[in-house]
C-alpha positions in Angstrom: 96.6 121.0 35.1 93.1 120.6 36.6 94.3 117.0 37.9 97.0 118.7 39.0 95.1 121.2 41.1 92.3 118.4 42.2 95.7 116.2 43.7 97.1 119.3 45.9 93.6 119.7 46.9 93.1 116.0 47.9 96.9 116.0 49.7 95.8 119.3 51.2 92.9 117.7 52.6 94.0 114.5 54.0 96.5 116.4 55.9 94.4 118.3 57.7 92.4 114.8 58.6 96.0 114.1 59.7 96.6 116.6 61.7 93.5 116.5 63.1 93.6 112.9 64.2 96.9 113.2 65.8 95.6 116.2 67.4 92.3 115.5 69.1 92.0 111.4 68.7 93.1 109.1 71.6 93.8 105.1 69.9 91.5 102.5 71.1 93.3 99.7 71.8 92.0 96.1 71.0 93.4 92.5 73.0 95.6 91.6 69.6 96.7 94.4 69.3 98.4 94.9 72.4 99.9 91.8 71.6 102.0 93.3 69.1 103.0 95.7 71.3 105.3 92.8 73.1 107.8 94.3 70.3 107.8 98.1 70.9 107.8 100.8 67.8 110.7 102.9 68.1 113.3 104.6 65.5 110.2 105.3 63.8 108.8 108.7 61.9 107.5 110.9 64.1 104.3 113.3 63.5 104.3 116.9 64.1 103.1 117.0 67.6 105.2 113.6 68.3 108.7 116.0 67.5 107.2 118.9 69.9 106.7 115.9 72.9 110.1 114.4 71.9 111.7 118.0 72.1 109.7 118.7 75.3 111.0 115.4 76.9 114.2 116.0 75.5 114.6 119.3 77.3 113.2 118.4 80.5 115.6 115.6 80.5 118.9 118.1 80.2 117.7 120.7 82.0 116.0 119.0 84.8 117.2 115.3 85.4 120.9 115.8 84.1 121.0 118.7 85.8 119.9 117.1 89.7 122.7 114.2 89.7 119.8 111.8 87.8 120.4 107.7 88.2 118.2 106.5 86.4 115.6 106.3 82.9 112.9 107.9 81.1 110.8 107.1 78.4 108.0 108.8 77.0 105.1 107.5 74.6 102.4 108.0 72.6 100.0 105.3 70.8 102.5 102.6 72.0 105.7 104.8 69.8 108.2 105.1 71.8 109.1 109.4 71.2 111.7 109.8 73.4 113.6 107.5 75.2 117.0 108.3 77.2 119.0 106.0 80.5 121.6 108.2 82.5 124.5 106.5 85.5 125.4 103.0 86.7 123.3 100.3 88.3 125.7 100.2 91.8 125.6 104.5 91.0 130.1 104.6 90.9 130.6 101.0 88.9 128.6 98.4 87.2 126.3 97.9 84.0 125.7 100.5 83.4 121.7 101.3 83.3 119.6 101.1 80.1 116.3 99.0 78.7 116.3 95.7 80.2 116.7 97.4 83.6 114.4 96.7 86.5 113.5 99.3 88.9 111.4 99.1 92.0 108.0 100.9 91.6 107.4 101.8 94.6 103.9 103.1 94.6 103.3 102.9 91.6 103.0 99.3 92.2 99.7 100.0 93.4 98.5 101.2 90.1 99.5 96.9 88.8 97.5 95.7 92.5 93.7 97.7 91.7 93.4 96.8 88.5 94.3 93.5 89.0 92.2 93.4 91.9 89.2 94.9 89.7 90.4 92.4 86.3 89.7 89.4 89.6 86.5 90.5 91.3 85.6 90.6 87.5 86.3 87.5 86.6 84.7 85.9 89.8 80.9 87.9 89.5 82.2 89.9 92.6 81.5 93.3 93.1 83.7 96.1 94.3 81.3 96.8 96.7 81.3 93.9 98.9 83.2 94.8 102.6 86.3 92.7 102.6 85.0 90.6 105.1 83.2 88.4 102.9 86.5 88.2 101.8 88.3 88.1 104.5 86.6 86.7 107.3 89.2 87.1 110.3 89.4 91.1 109.4 88.4 93.0 111.9 86.5 95.7 110.8 82.7 96.2 109.2 82.0 98.2 106.9 85.3 98.5 104.7 84.5 97.8 100.6 87.4 97.3 98.6 86.0 100.4 97.1 87.2 101.6 100.1 90.2 100.5 100.1 91.3 101.2 96.5 90.1 105.4 96.8 92.1 105.2 100.0 88.5 105.9 102.0 88.6 103.0 104.1 90.0 104.9 107.4 92.7 102.4 108.0 96.0 103.8 109.9 99.0 103.0 108.1 101.1 100.2 109.0 104.3 101.6 107.9 104.2 103.2 111.8 101.7 101.0 114.0 103.7 97.9 113.6 106.4 99.2 115.4 104.3 100.6 117.1 102.6 97.7 118.8 105.9 95.9 119.3 106.9 94.4 116.1 110.7 93.3 116.4 112.0 95.3 114.0 115.5 93.1 112.9 112.7 90.7 111.6 110.7 91.0 108.7 107.8 91.4 108.3 104.9 90.1 106.6 101.4 90.2 105.0 100.2 88.3 107.4 101.5 89.4 110.0 100.0 92.7 109.7 96.7 90.9 109.6 97.3 89.3 112.4 98.6 92.6 114.1 95.2 93.8 112.9 93.3 91.4 115.0 95.4 91.4 117.8 95.5 95.1 118.5 91.8 96.1 116.6 90.3 97.8 119.9 93.8 100.1 119.9 94.3 100.8 116.2 92.8 104.6 115.4 90.3 103.5 113.1 88.2 106.1 111.0 85.1 106.0 109.7 84.8 103.9 106.1 83.9 106.3 103.1 84.3 109.7 105.1 86.7 110.9 103.8 90.5 110.5 101.4 93.6 109.5 103.5 96.5 108.0 101.5 96.9 104.4 103.8 99.8 101.4 102.7 97.5 99.4 105.0 94.8 99.0 101.9 97.1 97.6 99.7 98.5 95.3 101.8 95.0 94.2 102.4 94.0 94.3 98.6 97.1 91.9 98.1 95.8 89.3 100.5 92.1 89.2 98.8 93.3 88.7 95.6 95.3 85.7 97.5 92.1 84.7 99.1 90.2 85.1 95.6 92.9 84.0 92.9 93.6 80.9 95.1 96.8 81.9 94.0 100.3 83.4 95.7 100.2 87.3 94.5 103.4 87.1 92.6 102.5 83.8 90.6 98.6 86.1 89.9 100.3 88.6 88.6 102.5 86.9 86.8 100.0 84.8 85.1 97.5 87.7 84.6 99.7 90.4 83.3 103.4 89.7 83.1 104.0 87.2 80.7 100.6 87.2 78.1 101.9 91.0 77.7 105.1 90.6 77.7 106.6 91.9 80.3 109.7 90.1 80.7 111.8 92.7 83.0 108.8 92.9 85.4 108.0 90.7 89.2 107.4 91.2 92.3 110.3 91.2 94.8 110.7 88.6 97.7 113.5 88.6 100.2 114.9 85.4 98.2 115.7 88.4 95.1 117.9 90.4 98.2 121.2 90.2 96.3 119.7 90.5 92.5 117.7 93.2 92.2 118.5 96.9 91.3 119.5 98.9 94.8 118.5 102.1 95.8 121.1 105.2 97.4 120.3 108.5 99.0 121.2 111.2 97.5 124.8 111.2 98.9 125.6 108.2 97.0 125.1 105.6 99.9 123.7 102.4 100.1 119.8 102.1 101.0 120.3 99.0 102.8 117.1 96.2 102.9 114.9 97.0 106.5 111.6 95.2 108.2 109.6 96.7 106.1 110.5 95.1 102.6 109.1 92.2 102.4 105.6 93.8 102.0 103.7 93.7 98.9 101.6 95.1 96.4 101.7 99.1 98.1 105.0 98.2 96.6 107.9 95.7 95.9 107.5 95.2 91.9 110.3 95.8 89.7 109.4 96.5 86.2 111.8 98.3 83.2 110.9 101.3 80.9 109.8 99.7 78.2 107.8 97.1 80.1 105.9 99.8 81.9 104.5 101.1 77.9 103.2 98.0 77.8 101.2 98.3 81.1 100.0 101.9 79.6 98.9 100.3 76.3 97.1 96.7 78.2 95.1 99.6 79.8 93.7 100.5 76.5 92.8 97.2 75.9 88.5 97.3 76.1 88.9 93.2 76.2 90.8 92.2 79.1 90.1 96.3 81.1 86.4 97.2 79.5 85.2 100.7 79.2 83.2 100.4 82.1 86.5 99.0 84.4 88.3 102.0 83.0 86.0 104.4 83.8 85.3 103.0 87.5 89.7 102.8 88.0 90.3 106.4 86.4 87.9 108.5 87.9 87.8 110.8 91.3 85.7 109.5 94.7 87.2 112.2 97.2 85.6 115.3 96.9 85.6 117.1 100.6 88.2 119.5 99.8 88.3 121.6 96.3 90.6 121.4 93.5 91.7 119.2 90.6 93.9 116.8 92.3 91.8 113.2 93.1 91.8 109.5 93.1 90.4 106.8 91.9 91.0 103.1 92.0 94.5 102.8 92.3 95.5 105.8 90.6 96.2 109.8 91.4 94.3 112.3 89.3 94.7 115.6 88.0 91.4 116.9 86.7 91.6 120.0 85.1 89.8 122.4 84.6 90.5 122.6 81.1 88.2 118.8 80.7 91.8 117.2 80.5 92.9 114.8 82.5 96.5 113.2 83.8 96.1 109.4 85.2 99.0 108.7 87.1 101.4 107.6 90.7 103.8 108.2 91.7 106.3 106.6 94.1 108.9 106.5 97.3 110.9 103.8 98.5 114.0 103.8 99.9 116.3 105.3 97.2 113.7 104.7 94.6 112.0 107.5 92.7 109.3 106.8 90.3 106.6 108.3 88.3 103.8 107.2 86.0 101.9 109.1 83.9 99.1 108.5 81.6 97.2 111.7 79.2 94.9 109.3 78.0 92.8 112.2 75.6 96.6 112.6 74.1 97.9 108.9 73.8 100.7 109.7 76.0 102.8 108.7 78.9 105.4 109.4 80.7 107.6 107.5 82.6 110.4 108.0 84.9 112.5 106.0 87.0 115.5 106.4 89.1 117.3 103.9 91.9 118.7 107.5 93.2 117.1 110.0 95.6 116.0 112.4 93.6 112.5 114.5 93.9 113.2 116.3 90.3 111.6 113.3 88.7 108.1 114.5 90.3 108.4 117.4 87.8 108.1 115.2 84.7 104.2 116.0 84.7 105.5 119.3 82.3 106.2 117.4 79.4 102.4 117.2 79.4 102.8 120.6 78.8 102.9 120.9 74.3 99.7 119.6 74.6 96.5 121.7 74.6 94.6 122.0 78.2 97.6 121.0 80.8 98.5 124.7 82.0 98.7 124.0 85.6 100.9 123.9 88.7 101.5 120.3 88.8 102.2 119.4 92.2 104.0 116.2 93.8 102.9 113.8 95.7 104.8 110.1 96.4 
């Protein structure tokens, strides 16, 4: 009887220990473990917290996404384990192949998270500083005092190319490239409205166009090839690639809310700020890689995932390629949303709870941006989470 009581006590204590770990300890992922997650864990037994997470995810999927004519996929994972995964609709809305785990979506501005981490990784490899001025990498860049950190954190003061290239006469029947944008910045230097570097936060796609050019100058290869060899191939992200216009008839099309096809236009050849395609499962692999302290040392992660703009009060901020919710409870959501043509995307990480929430769609749908509400099952996220794109 005494042995039976002792066994019961040990079983009870081990359960408490498991519960505490399950609730509070984020997983630190080593380089070798990341390679194991090339084959993601699914259909595995779930802990109590993971069952709660699955319930919250499915409730959001059914009550919010499906009711808003969602065309896309959602995946929620914890410690690399898929807790919930669902797909709805067809690649071409009314016909064709159903959307599934192999479907590659345009990530829109979620691409910035990959551009940003690639820039930090490359700087470390080349023993260069994030605080070096852009002109030390691109000598012909026409503005002084702007650092790589300013570009990454949207504190450069640069104007958005999405608006100024047409203003200065670009022929909208021709696709514009990153190099063309740089040339226009040089040509119209005195006419561009450029703010004082590091004076304020101003979300601006031009920053990430220039970062992509720096990646190319520093690596000696194209942006597309650098990401392929540095991230996509090693991590087994086989459905992930940088788009180029010669693939325009091969990639997933996007649609307006009324099912009208969004056609390609003159800004669609620009990369760095957008133009990475990926699948939901590949984005779980990307999330797992971000815990890898060999590929991304803790010092790099700390720099990337902290806020740099405190001019205005509130919980919203921006790191180095990442939007942030820095909550009064001490919890943090490290995320990015995206919107390009009919593509809406959400990539939300809860590092303290080892959880990632990913929603990708190719028919315009603002309901996708509400996905962060799934985080409500964890303590410390009880706040109205606003939209960003």
